[in-house]
Each structure stands twice: as structure tokens, then as C-alpha cells.
C-alpha positions as a Markdown table, in Angstrom:
| # | Residue | x | y | z |
|---|---|---|---|---|
| 1 | Tyr | -11.4 | -11.4 | -26.6 |
| 2 | Asp | -11.1 | -13.7 | -23.5 |
| 3 | Val | -7.6 | -12.2 | -23.1 |
| 4 | Arg | -7.2 | -13.7 | -19.6 |
| 5 | Glu | -7.1 | -17.2 | -21.0 |
| 6 | Lys | -4.8 | -16.6 | -23.9 |
| 7 | Phe | -1.5 | -16.7 | -22.0 |
| 8 | Glu | -1.0 | -19.7 | -19.6 |
| 9 | Gly | 0.2 | -18.7 | -16.2 |
| 10 | Val | -0.2 | -15.0 | -16.9 |
| 11 | Leu | -2.8 | -12.8 | -15.1 |
| 12 | Ile | -3.7 | -9.7 | -17.1 |
| 13 | Asp | -6.0 | -7.2 | -15.4 |
| 14 | Val | -6.6 | -3.6 | -14.6 |
| 15 | Pro | -5.7 | -2.7 | -10.9 |
| 16 | Pro | -8.7 | -2.0 | -8.8 |
| 17 | Ala | -9.5 | 1.6 | -8.4 |
| 18 | Val | -12.1 | 4.1 | -7.2 |
| 19 | Val | -12.9 | 7.5 | -8.8 |
| 20 | Leu | -13.7 | 10.8 | -7.1 |
| 21 | Gly | -15.9 | 12.6 | -9.7 |
| 22 | Thr | -15.6 | 16.2 | -10.7 |
| 23 | Asp | -18.6 | 17.0 | -8.4 |
| 24 | Val | -16.4 | 16.3 | -5.4 |
| 25 | Phe | -13.8 | 18.7 | -6.8 |
| 26 | Asp | -16.4 | 21.5 | -7.2 |
| 27 | His | -17.8 | 20.9 | -3.7 |
| 28 | Phe | -14.3 | 21.1 | -2.2 |
| 29 | Leu | -13.5 | 24.4 | -3.9 |
| 30 | Asp | -16.8 | 26.0 | -3.0 |
| 31 | Glu | -16.9 | 24.7 | 0.6 |
| 32 | Asn | -13.4 | 26.1 | 1.3 |
| 33 | Asn | -13.8 | 29.3 | -0.8 |
| 34 | Leu | -10.8 | 28.4 | -3.0 |
| 35 | Arg | -12.1 | 28.9 | -6.5 |
| 36 | Asp | -11.4 | 32.7 | -7.0 |
| 37 | Phe | -8.1 | 32.4 | -5.1 |
| 38 | Ala | -6.9 | 29.5 | -7.2 |
| 39 | Leu | -7.9 | 31.1 | -10.5 |
| 40 | Asn | -6.0 | 34.3 | -9.8 |
| 41 | Ala | -3.0 | 33.1 | -7.7 |
| 42 | Gly | 0.4 | 32.9 | -9.3 |
| 43 | Asn | 2.5 | 31.2 | -6.6 |
| 44 | Asp | 2.4 | 27.3 | -6.9 |
| 45 | Ala | 3.7 | 26.8 | -3.3 |
| 46 | Glu | 1.0 | 29.1 | -1.9 |
| 47 | Ile | -1.7 | 27.3 | -3.9 |
| 48 | Met | -0.5 | 23.9 | -2.7 |
| 49 | Gln | -0.4 | 25.1 | 0.9 |
| 50 | Arg | -3.9 | 26.6 | 0.8 |
| 51 | Phe | -5.4 | 23.4 | -0.7 |
| 52 | Val | -3.6 | 21.1 | 1.8 |
| 53 | Asn | -4.7 | 23.2 | 4.8 |
| 54 | Ala | -8.3 | 23.4 | 3.7 |
| 55 | Lys | -10.4 | 22.0 | 6.5 |
| 56 | Lys | -13.6 | 21.0 | 4.8 |
| 57 | Phe | -14.0 | 17.7 | 2.9 |
| 58 | Ser | -17.2 | 15.8 | 2.3 |
| 59 | Glu | -18.1 | 13.6 | 5.2 |
| 60 | Glu | -19.8 | 11.1 | 2.8 |
| 61 | Ile | -16.6 | 10.8 | 0.7 |
| 62 | Leu | -14.4 | 10.4 | 3.8 |
| 63 | Gly | -16.6 | 7.5 | 4.8 |
| 64 | Asp | -16.3 | 5.9 | 1.3 |
| 65 | Leu | -12.5 | 6.4 | 1.3 |
| 66 | Ala | -12.2 | 4.8 | 4.7 |
| 67 | Ala | -14.2 | 1.8 | 3.5 |
| 68 | Phe | -11.9 | 1.5 | 0.5 |
| 69 | Leu | -8.7 | 1.7 | 2.7 |
| 70 | Asp | -10.1 | -1.0 | 4.9 |
| 71 | Leu | -10.0 | -3.3 | 1.9 |
| 72 | Val | -6.8 | -2.1 | 0.2 |
| 73 | Arg | -3.6 | -2.1 | 2.2 |
| 74 | Glu | -1.1 | -1.9 | -0.7 |
| 75 | Pro | 0.6 | 1.3 | -1.9 |
| 76 | Leu | -1.7 | 3.6 | -3.9 |
| 77 | Ala | -1.3 | 5.8 | -7.0 |
| 78 | Val | -3.5 | 9.0 | -6.7 |
| 79 | Arg | -3.9 | 10.1 | -10.3 |
| 80 | Ser | -5.2 | 13.2 | -11.9 |
| 81 | Ser | -8.0 | 12.7 | -14.4 |
| 82 | Ser | -9.4 | 16.0 | -15.5 |
| 83 | Leu | -12.1 | 16.7 | -18.0 |
| 84 | Leu | -9.6 | 17.9 | -20.6 |
| 85 | Glu | -6.8 | 15.5 | -19.9 |
| 86 | Asp | -7.8 | 13.1 | -22.7 |
| 87 | Ser | -9.1 | 15.8 | -25.0 |
| 88 | Gln | -8.7 | 14.7 | -28.6 |
| 89 | Tyr | -7.3 | 17.9 | -30.0 |
| 90 | His | -5.5 | 19.4 | -26.9 |
| 91 | Pro | -4.6 | 16.5 | -24.6 |
| 92 | Phe | -3.5 | 17.6 | -21.1 |
| 93 | Ala | -1.6 | 14.4 | -20.3 |
| 94 | Gly | 1.4 | 15.2 | -18.1 |
| 95 | Val | 0.2 | 18.7 | -17.2 |
| 96 | Tyr | -1.2 | 17.7 | -13.8 |
| 97 | Glu | 0.3 | 15.8 | -10.9 |
| 98 | Thr | 0.1 | 12.2 | -9.9 |
| 99 | Tyr | 1.4 | 11.0 | -6.5 |
| 100 | Met | 2.1 | 7.6 | -5.0 |
| 101 | Ile | 1.8 | 6.9 | -1.3 |
| 102 | Pro | 2.9 | 3.9 | 0.8 |
| 103 | Asn | -0.5 | 3.4 | 2.5 |
| 104 | Asn | 1.2 | 1.3 | 5.2 |
| 105 | Ser | 0.5 | 3.0 | 8.6 |
| 106 | Ser | -0.9 | 0.8 | 11.3 |
| 107 | Asp | -3.3 | 3.6 | 12.2 |
| 108 | Pro | -6.3 | 3.8 | 9.8 |
| 109 | Phe | -6.9 | 7.4 | 10.5 |
| 110 | Val | -3.3 | 8.3 | 9.5 |
| 111 | Arg | -3.8 | 6.4 | 6.2 |
| 112 | Leu | -7.0 | 8.3 | 5.6 |
| 113 | Gly | -5.3 | 11.6 | 6.3 |
| 114 | Glu | -2.4 | 10.8 | 4.0 |
| 115 | Leu | -4.8 | 9.9 | 1.2 |
| 116 | Val | -7.0 | 13.0 | 1.6 |
| 117 | Thr | -3.9 | 15.2 | 1.7 |
| 118 | Thr | -2.7 | 13.7 | -1.5 |
| 119 | Ile | -6.1 | 14.2 | -3.2 |
| 120 | Lys | -5.9 | 17.9 | -2.2 |
| 121 | Arg | -2.4 | 18.1 | -3.8 |
| 122 | Val | -3.8 | 16.7 | -7.1 |
| 123 | Tyr | -6.6 | 19.2 | -6.9 |
| 124 | Ala | -4.1 | 22.0 | -6.4 |
| 125 | Ser | -2.1 | 21.0 | -9.5 |
| 126 | Thr | -5.2 | 22.1 | -11.6 |
| 127 | Phe | -4.2 | 25.7 | -10.9 |
| 128 | Tyr | -0.4 | 25.6 | -11.0 |
| 129 | Gln | 1.3 | 28.1 | -13.3 |
| 130 | Ser | 2.4 | 25.5 | -15.8 |
| 131 | Ala | -1.3 | 24.3 | -16.2 |
| 132 | Lys | -2.5 | 27.9 | -16.6 |
| 133 | Asp | 0.2 | 28.6 | -19.2 |
| 134 | Tyr | -0.7 | 25.5 | -21.2 |
| 135 | Ile | -4.4 | 26.2 | -21.2 |
| 136 | Arg | -3.8 | 29.7 | -22.5 |
| 137 | Val | -2.5 | 28.3 | -25.8 |
| 138 | Thr | -5.6 | 26.1 | -26.3 |
| 139 | Ser | -9.2 | 27.0 | -27.1 |
| 140 | Tyr | -10.3 | 26.3 | -23.5 |
| 141 | Arg | -10.7 | 28.4 | -20.4 |
| 142 | Leu | -9.4 | 27.4 | -17.0 |
| 143 | Glu | -12.9 | 27.9 | -15.5 |
| 144 | Glu | -14.0 | 25.0 | -17.7 |
| 145 | Glu | -11.5 | 22.6 | -16.3 |
| 146 | Lys | -12.6 | 20.2 | -13.5 |
| 147 | Met | -10.6 | 17.6 | -11.8 |
| 148 | Ala | -11.5 | 14.0 | -11.1 |
| 149 | Val | -9.1 | 11.7 | -9.1 |
| 150 | Ile | -8.4 | 8.0 | -9.7 |
| 151 | Ile | -7.1 | 6.2 | -6.6 |
| 152 | Gln | -5.6 | 3.0 | -7.9 |
| 153 | Arg | -3.7 | 0.1 | -6.2 |
| 154 | Met | -0.1 | 0.1 | -7.4 |
| 155 | Val | 1.4 | -3.0 | -9.1 |
| 156 | Gly | 4.6 | -4.2 | -7.6 |
| 157 | Ser | 6.3 | -5.8 | -4.6 |
| 158 | Pro | 8.0 | -4.5 | -1.5 |
| 159 | His | 11.8 | -4.9 | -1.3 |
| 160 | Asp | 13.1 | -3.7 | 2.0 |
| 161 | Val | 12.1 | 0.0 | 2.0 |
| 162 | Arg | 11.3 | 0.0 | -1.7 |
| 163 | Phe | 8.2 | -0.8 | -3.6 |
| 164 | Tyr | 8.1 | -1.1 | -7.4 |
| 165 | Pro | 7.1 | -3.4 | -10.2 |
| 166 | Asp | 9.7 | -5.6 | -11.8 |
| 167 | Phe | 9.4 | -3.4 | -14.9 |
| 168 | Ser | 6.9 | -1.0 | -16.5 |
| 169 | Gly | 6.3 | 0.7 | -19.8 |
| 170 | Val | 4.3 | 2.6 | -22.3 |
| 171 | Ala | 3.0 | 1.0 | -25.5 |
| 172 | Lys | 1.9 | 3.0 | -28.5 |
| 173 | Ser | 0.0 | 1.4 | -31.4 |
| 174 | Tyr | 1.4 | 4.0 | -33.9 |
| 175 | Asn | 5.1 | 4.5 | -34.4 |
| 176 | Phe | 6.0 | 7.8 | -36.1 |
| 177 | Tyr | 9.6 | 6.8 | -36.8 |
| 178 | Pro | 9.6 | 3.1 | -37.8 |
| 179 | Ile | 12.8 | 1.5 | -39.0 |
| 180 | Pro | 12.4 | -1.1 | -41.8 |
| 181 | Pro | 11.1 | -3.7 | -41.7 |
| 182 | Gln | 8.9 | -2.1 | -39.0 |
| 183 | Lys | 5.8 | -0.2 | -40.2 |
| 184 | Ser | 4.1 | 2.6 | -38.3 |
| 185 | Gln | 1.1 | 0.4 | -37.5 |
| 186 | Asp | 3.3 | -2.1 | -35.8 |
| 187 | Gly | 3.6 | 0.2 | -32.8 |
| 188 | Ile | 6.4 | 0.9 | -30.4 |
| 189 | Val | 7.1 | 0.2 | -26.7 |
| 190 | Ser | 9.3 | 2.0 | -24.2 |
| 191 | Met | 10.0 | 0.2 | -20.9 |
| 192 | Ala | 12.3 | 0.3 | -17.9 |
| 193 | Leu | 13.2 | -1.5 | -14.7 |
| 194 | Gly | 11.1 | -0.1 | -11.8 |
| 195 | Leu | 8.4 | 2.5 | -11.9 |
| 196 | Gly | 7.3 | 4.3 | -15.1 |
| 197 | Lys | 8.6 | 7.7 | -13.9 |
| 198 | Gln | 11.8 | 6.6 | -15.6 |
| 199 | Ile | 9.9 | 6.7 | -18.9 |
| 200 | Val | 7.8 | 9.8 | -18.2 |
| 201 | Asp | 10.9 | 11.8 | -17.2 |
| 202 | Gly | 12.7 | 10.9 | -20.4 |
| 203 | Gly | 15.3 | 8.7 | -18.8 |
| 204 | Met | 17.1 | 5.8 | -20.5 |
| 205 | Thr | 14.7 | 3.1 | -21.6 |
| 206 | Val | 14.6 | 0.0 | -23.8 |
| 207 | Arg | 12.5 | 0.6 | -27.0 |
| 208 | Phe | 11.2 | -2.2 | -29.2 |
| 209 | Cys | 8.6 | -3.0 | -31.7 |
| 210 | Pro | 6.2 | -5.8 | -30.5 |
| 211 | Lys | 6.3 | -7.4 | -33.9 |
| 212 | Tyr | 10.2 | -7.4 | -34.0 |
| 213 | Pro | 11.2 | -7.7 | -30.3 |
| 214 | His | 14.7 | -8.9 | -31.2 |
| 215 | Ser | 15.6 | -5.8 | -33.2 |
| 216 | Leu | 17.2 | -3.5 | -30.6 |
| 217 | Leu | 19.4 | -0.8 | -32.2 |
| 218 | Gln | 20.4 | 0.6 | -28.9 |
| 219 | Phe | 22.4 | -2.6 | -28.2 |
| 220 | Ser | 23.9 | -2.9 | -31.6 |
| 221 | Ser | 27.4 | -2.7 | -30.1 |
| 222 | Pro | 28.8 | -2.8 | -26.6 |
| 223 | Ala | 29.8 | 0.9 | -26.8 |
| 224 | Val | 26.3 | 2.0 | -27.8 |
| 225 | Ala | 24.8 | -0.3 | -25.1 |
| 226 | Leu | 26.9 | 1.2 | -22.4 |
| 227 | Lys | 26.1 | 4.8 | -23.5 |
| 228 | Asn | 22.3 | 4.1 | -23.5 |
| 229 | Asn | 22.1 | 1.9 | -20.4 |
| 230 | Gln | 19.6 | 2.6 | -17.6 |
| 231 | Asn | 21.9 | 3.0 | -14.6 |
| 232 | Asp | 19.3 | 3.5 | -11.9 |
| 233 | Phe | 15.5 | 3.1 | -11.4 |
| 234 | Phe | 12.6 | 4.7 | -9.5 |
| 235 | Ala | 10.8 | 3.1 | -6.6 |
| 236 | Leu | 8.4 | 4.3 | -3.9 |
| 237 | Glu | 10.0 | 4.7 | -0.4 |
| 238 | Leu | 7.9 | 2.8 | 2.1 |
| 239 | Asn | 9.4 | 4.4 | 5.2 |
| 240 | Ser | 8.3 | 8.0 | 4.5 |
| 241 | Ser | 4.9 | 9.7 | 5.0 |
| 242 | Pro | 3.3 | 12.0 | 2.3 |
| 243 | Leu | 2.2 | 14.2 | 5.2 |
| 244 | Lys | 5.8 | 15.4 | 5.5 |
| 245 | Ala | 6.2 | 16.1 | 1.8 |
| 246 | Glu | 6.7 | 19.7 | 0.7 |
| 247 | Gly | 6.6 | 21.2 | -2.7 |
| 248 | Arg | 5.0 | 20.0 | -5.9 |
| 249 | Ser | 7.0 | 16.9 | -6.7 |
| 250 | Asp | 6.3 | 13.4 | -5.6 |
| 251 | Val | 9.2 | 13.3 | -3.1 |
| 252 | Leu | 8.4 | 9.7 | -2.0 |
| 253 | Leu | 9.6 | 8.4 | -5.4 |
| 254 | Asn | 13.4 | 8.1 | -5.4 |
| 255 | Arg | 16.2 | 6.7 | -7.6 |
| 256 | Phe | 18.1 | 3.6 | -6.6 |
| 257 | Ser | 21.1 | 1.9 | -8.2 |
| 258 | Leu | 21.1 | -1.2 | -10.3 |
| 259 | Gln | 23.0 | -2.8 | -7.4 |
| 260 | Ala | 19.9 | -2.4 | -5.3 |
| 261 | Ala | 17.8 | -4.1 | -8.0 |
| 262 | Glu | 20.3 | -7.0 | -8.1 |
| 263 | Glu | 20.1 | -7.4 | -4.3 |
| 264 | Asp | 16.3 | -7.4 | -4.7 |
| 265 | Glu | 16.6 | -10.1 | -7.4 |
| 266 | Thr | 14.6 | -8.0 | -9.9 |
| 267 | Leu | 17.5 | -7.2 | -12.2 |
| 268 | Arg | 17.7 | -10.9 | -13.2 |
| 269 | Phe | 14.5 | -10.5 | -15.2 |
| 270 | Val | 15.9 | -7.8 | -17.4 |
| 271 | Gly | 19.6 | -7.8 | -17.0 |
| 272 | Ser | 22.7 | -8.6 | -19.0 |
| 273 | Thr | 26.4 | -8.3 | -18.3 |
| 274 | Tyr | 29.2 | -6.4 | -20.2 |
| 275 | Ser | 32.5 | -8.2 | -20.0 |
| 276 | Lys | 35.6 | -6.0 | -20.5 |
| 277 | Glu | 37.8 | -9.0 | -21.2 |
| 278 | Asn | 36.2 | -9.8 | -24.5 |
| 279 | Asp | 34.3 | -6.6 | -25.1 |
| 280 | Ala | 31.0 | -8.5 | -25.3 |
| 281 | Ile | 27.5 | -8.4 | -23.7 |
| 282 | His | 26.2 | -11.6 | -22.2 |
| 283 | Asp | 22.6 | -12.3 | -21.3 |
| 284 | Gly | 21.9 | -12.8 | -17.6 |
| 285 | Leu | 23.9 | -12.0 | -14.5 |
| 286 | Ser | 26.0 | -15.1 | -14.0 |
| 287 | Arg | 29.3 | -13.4 | -15.0 |
| 288 | Gln | 31.3 | -10.6 | -13.4 |
| 289 | Gly | 31.1 | -7.3 | -15.2 |
| 290 | Ile | 29.0 | -4.1 | -15.7 |
| 291 | Arg | 25.3 | -4.7 | -15.4 |
| 292 | Leu | 23.0 | -3.6 | -18.2 |
| 293 | Val | 19.3 | -3.3 | -18.5 |
| 294 | Thr | 18.6 | -5.0 | -21.9 |
| 295 | Phe | 15.5 | -7.0 | -21.2 |
| 296 | Ala | 17.2 | -9.9 | -23.0 |
| 297 | Pro | 15.6 | -12.5 | -20.6 |
| 298 | Val | 12.2 | -11.3 | -21.6 |
| 299 | Leu | 12.6 | -10.3 | -25.3 |
| 300 | Arg | 15.2 | -12.8 | -26.4 |
| 301 | Gln | 14.9 | -15.8 | -24.1 |
| 302 | Lys | 11.1 | -15.6 | -23.9 |
| 303 | Leu | 11.0 | -15.7 | -20.1 |
| 304 | Phe | 7.7 | -13.8 | -20.3 |
| 305 | Pro | 5.5 | -13.4 | -23.5 |
| 306 | Leu | 5.6 | -9.6 | -23.2 |
| 307 | Ala | 5.7 | -8.8 | -27.0 |
| 308 | Glu | 2.8 | -11.1 | -27.8 |
| 309 | Ile | 0.7 | -9.6 | -24.9 |
| 310 | Ile | 1.4 | -6.0 | -25.9 |
| 311 | Glu | 0.7 | -6.7 | -29.6 |
| 312 | Leu | -2.7 | -8.2 | -28.7 |
| 313 | Leu | -3.7 | -5.4 | -26.3 |
| 314 | Leu | -2.7 | -2.7 | -28.8 |
| 315 | Asp | -4.8 | -4.4 | -31.5 |
| 316 | Met | -7.8 | -4.6 | -29.1 |
| 317 | Gly | -7.4 | -1.0 | -28.1 |
| 318 | Thr | -7.1 | 0.3 | -31.6 |
| 319 | Trp | -10.1 | -1.7 | -32.8 |
| 320 | Gly | -12.2 | -0.8 | -29.7 |
| 321 | Leu | -11.6 | 3.0 | -29.9 |
| 322 | Gly | -11.2 | 3.2 | -33.7 |
| 323 | Thr | -8.0 | 5.3 | -33.3 |
| 324 | Pro | -4.4 | 4.8 | -32.3 |
| 325 | Val | -4.0 | 4.2 | -28.6 |
| 326 | Glu | -1.4 | 4.4 | -25.8 |
| 327 | Ile | -1.3 | 1.9 | -22.9 |
| 328 | Glu | 0.6 | 2.2 | -19.7 |
| 329 | Phe | 1.5 | -1.2 | -18.1 |
| 330 | Ala | 3.4 | -2.6 | -15.2 |
| 331 | Val | 4.6 | -6.2 | -14.8 |
| 332 | Lys | 5.1 | -8.2 | -11.6 |
| 333 | Met | 7.0 | -11.4 | -12.5 |
| 334 | Ser | 6.5 | -13.3 | -9.2 |
| 335 | Val | 3.5 | -13.4 | -6.9 |
| 336 | Pro | 2.7 | -15.1 | -3.6 |
| 337 | Val | 2.4 | -18.9 | -3.5 |
| 338 | Gly | -1.0 | -20.2 | -4.6 |
| 339 | Lys | -1.7 | -17.4 | -7.2 |
| 340 | Pro | -1.0 | -17.5 | -10.9 |
| 341 | Lys | 2.4 | -16.4 | -12.0 |
């Protein structure tokens, strides 16, 4: 498709990543005598603690991870990728944990320790009660499940103590609830300022059809727009260590106000302003008023050819797999001098 050449000044790629296969997971369980315990334990906190405190981890893999960290200094997403996660009939997407880490310590041994601890936390999520409950209603057995881990460079930029992409989203090639003139095959996109946790957690997002990007019902009137506005966003905190994190959740991801995004100069890519004086919404941030995340600069003013890119990628994915697809994406609008924008 030569997709990299279709949009001038736009770099489209998959962030570099490494994968720990399921054999590493099996070796870790067996070396630390965790398999029987994990299958029968019912306390998530205890499971997480036992996995994090496990002493044995493959020396060969530690060497490979150290070599990877020597090349990649940006924040990392440590993602679950189990055997059953993309099962056609019983998908496990969202059942297991994904964590994001700053990867910014000056000590390479600290960075390696943070990464290995985070991998162990992903392994532990295989056996949390929510995963066990989910697998009981499928035709699978927990003993069949094995966890691989994808370690992927995050897309985004640092802003003071925050790291996040300018915006991120999920694009689906099939829309179950199209509004005419949209058709189901035209797809649907949900996107938000900052990290995609806003979307995954069911927060306020902007939804649009790639074929009709100007048709945004959630901004049909100022009252509706104010009610459905994204008032904050998720970013990774860069001044905290995952070694201090307790519990299951990714505690390094936190919410920040739209004022923080305006100070970071990222809101300008997606923002509009509500003016009380004339009860109207104006594109951009040049006026005084309530800030709204409308994506008007992108969708209406064509600051970035997002709709065209998403439409092409969904067509490629649907054709390539022969089935409807879902794509996660993140966009970084500005890059260091000397690189394509």
C-alpha cells in the first residue's frame, strides 16, 4: 500500500517493541513454584505480591531486556498479550492488565528492575479473580491460558512531569449503530486528548465516522457540547517509580485538567471555546471562555488528515484480515527539529 508515502509530512508507523513469548511465562511460573498457588489463590493482592517478590527470572532474558533498554530511553507500555486475548469467539481484551512506566532513571539497573517488576505484574494479572470469573463462562480452562508480554515504546512527548500523546483513539471498521447517511461499513472512531485510558475507561470522548468527519452530534448545540465535554485527560507521571506502586491499578497514570493541557500547548490541536456572551462555540482558543475538546482544528479545519488516514488503515486492515478490525492509535503532532512532522 506504500502508506508511508501517501500523506506528505506525516510519519505512520508501529512503535518499536519486543515480545516475551509464553515460554518465558511458563519458565517463570515453574522456576518460582507459582503455578499451583496462582491457580488456586483467591486474593488478588496476595497473588500480585507473590509474583513481584519472586526471585528467579531467566538470566538470558534479563540480558536481552538490558540490551533493549540501552537503546530505548522513552517511556514504555508493558502490555498483556495472552494466547486467548484475541480469540475469535471469546476475546479476552481488557481482562488482563497493561502498565506504563517512565523508564527515565539515570541508573540502568533501576530501569531494568522497574521493567522486570512490571512484567511480573502483568503475569500476575493472568490469575486475578476477574480473569478467573471470565474464563469460567467460556469453553476454556485457566490451565490453557499463557501470557506473552509486549514491551512497546510509548508515543507522546514530555510536558513537565507529564508524558502523553497529543491525542489517541480507537478506530473500528464496523459501526453497529450508524446514523444516516453513515453505513455500518463506514466505521466509527472514538478519540480523546491524552492517553487512551480515557477511552478504555468509558470517559467522555469525541466520536466520528471517518467518511463524515464533520457530523458530530455531541456538539449539535452548546448545551449538549458542555454536557458531553472531556474535562480532564490521562498522562503518565514521570516523577514516580513503578517500584513504589501498590495494588493492581496502573497508579502512574493520573488525570490532569484541561488547563494543564493548555499550558502544555496540546489543547490547541483539539480545542474550542464556549462563549457565554453569545451562547456559541468557537473553534480554537483565541477567545476567553470555557474550553471544550471538540477536535475542530483536526476534523473541521484539516490541521491533520486524521479521517483520511484512519479510513485507509481500516480498509487495509479489513482487507488484510478478511474481517472487521479494531485499531488503537496515538498521534504526536509535533516532533524534534529535523524529523518529519
